[in-house]
Structure formats: C-alpha cells, structure tokens
C-alpha positions, 0 to 999 in steps of 0.5 A: 262796540255792540256791532263789533260784538256781532262781528266777533260772534260771526268770527267764532261761528265761522272759525268753529267750522275749521276745527273739526276737520283739522284745517287749522294745524297750528291751533291743534297739536296731537289732538290738543289745543297748542300753546299758540292756540291757547293764547289765541283762545285766551286773548279772544275771550278777553277781547269778547269780555272787553267788548261786552264791558264797552257795549254796556258801559262805554257811554259813561266812561271818561275819555281816558277809560275809553282810550285805554279800553280801545287800546286794550282791545287792539292789543288783544286782537293783535295778540289773538291773530299773531299767536297762530301766525308769528312763527311764519312771519320771519321766514319769507320762504313760507309766505304763500305766493311771496305775499305776507301771511294774513295773520301779519296783514291783520295784526299790523294795523292793530299794532300800529293804531294801538301804539299810537293810542298808547303813546297819545294816552301817555303823553296826555297823562304826562301833560296833565301831571306836569300841568297840575304840579 
C-alpha cells in the first residue's frame, strides 16, 4: 500500500498540470469544480486516506479487514475514475476512434475485482455464521 501511495502522489502531481489550462472540461464547469469533479476529488481523497491507513496498519489487520479495505479502495478508485467519464460510456458515438473511453477501461477492472472480493467476503462471513450456530 505504501508503493500505491507513491503512485497516487505521482497521479495527483500530473493531474494538477491539466487543471489550469482548462484541459479537463468535465472537472471544471463555469470556473468552479463540477459535481462530477467534486465526486472525483472526494473519492480520490478518501482513497488516499485508506491507503495511508493501510500503509500504517495493514500488518496487524485480520484477513477480513484487509479484504474489506482493498474492496473499499477498489470501489473508491472505480468511482473516482467513473465520475468524470460515466456520461460518455453509453453513447458509442462519443467514443474516440470507436474505442472505449479510458475511464471505462480504468474503471471496469476495479468494478470486477471489487465485486469478486465483496462476494467472497460475504460468502465467507455467511459460512462462518452458519458454521458457528
């Protein structure tokens, strides 16, 4: 998780270069951060907080807490990416060169892996509950 934090810092620094020139029109609307931009900032900030918690405490967490934190991190990452691009996912005519948007390509694996982790976690919890009663 510490290395993931380093990559997040690199992402933030590179992304800040896009904002002043108005290169990211979905992020800023009429001189203010748009709703989608706000959701992206919020989920990105929460993900950074979760990465920091994991970097400091994951060594002493139980397996369930680790799985839950990774699932949460995947969900936050997917929402962070999807917030800005979701509107273009369903209109195939807006896809650049007929290829899926990068936000869809980046979000899809996080949604898939996160869903698998959540299902695995709930199945395990259900099995534990049934086995103990």
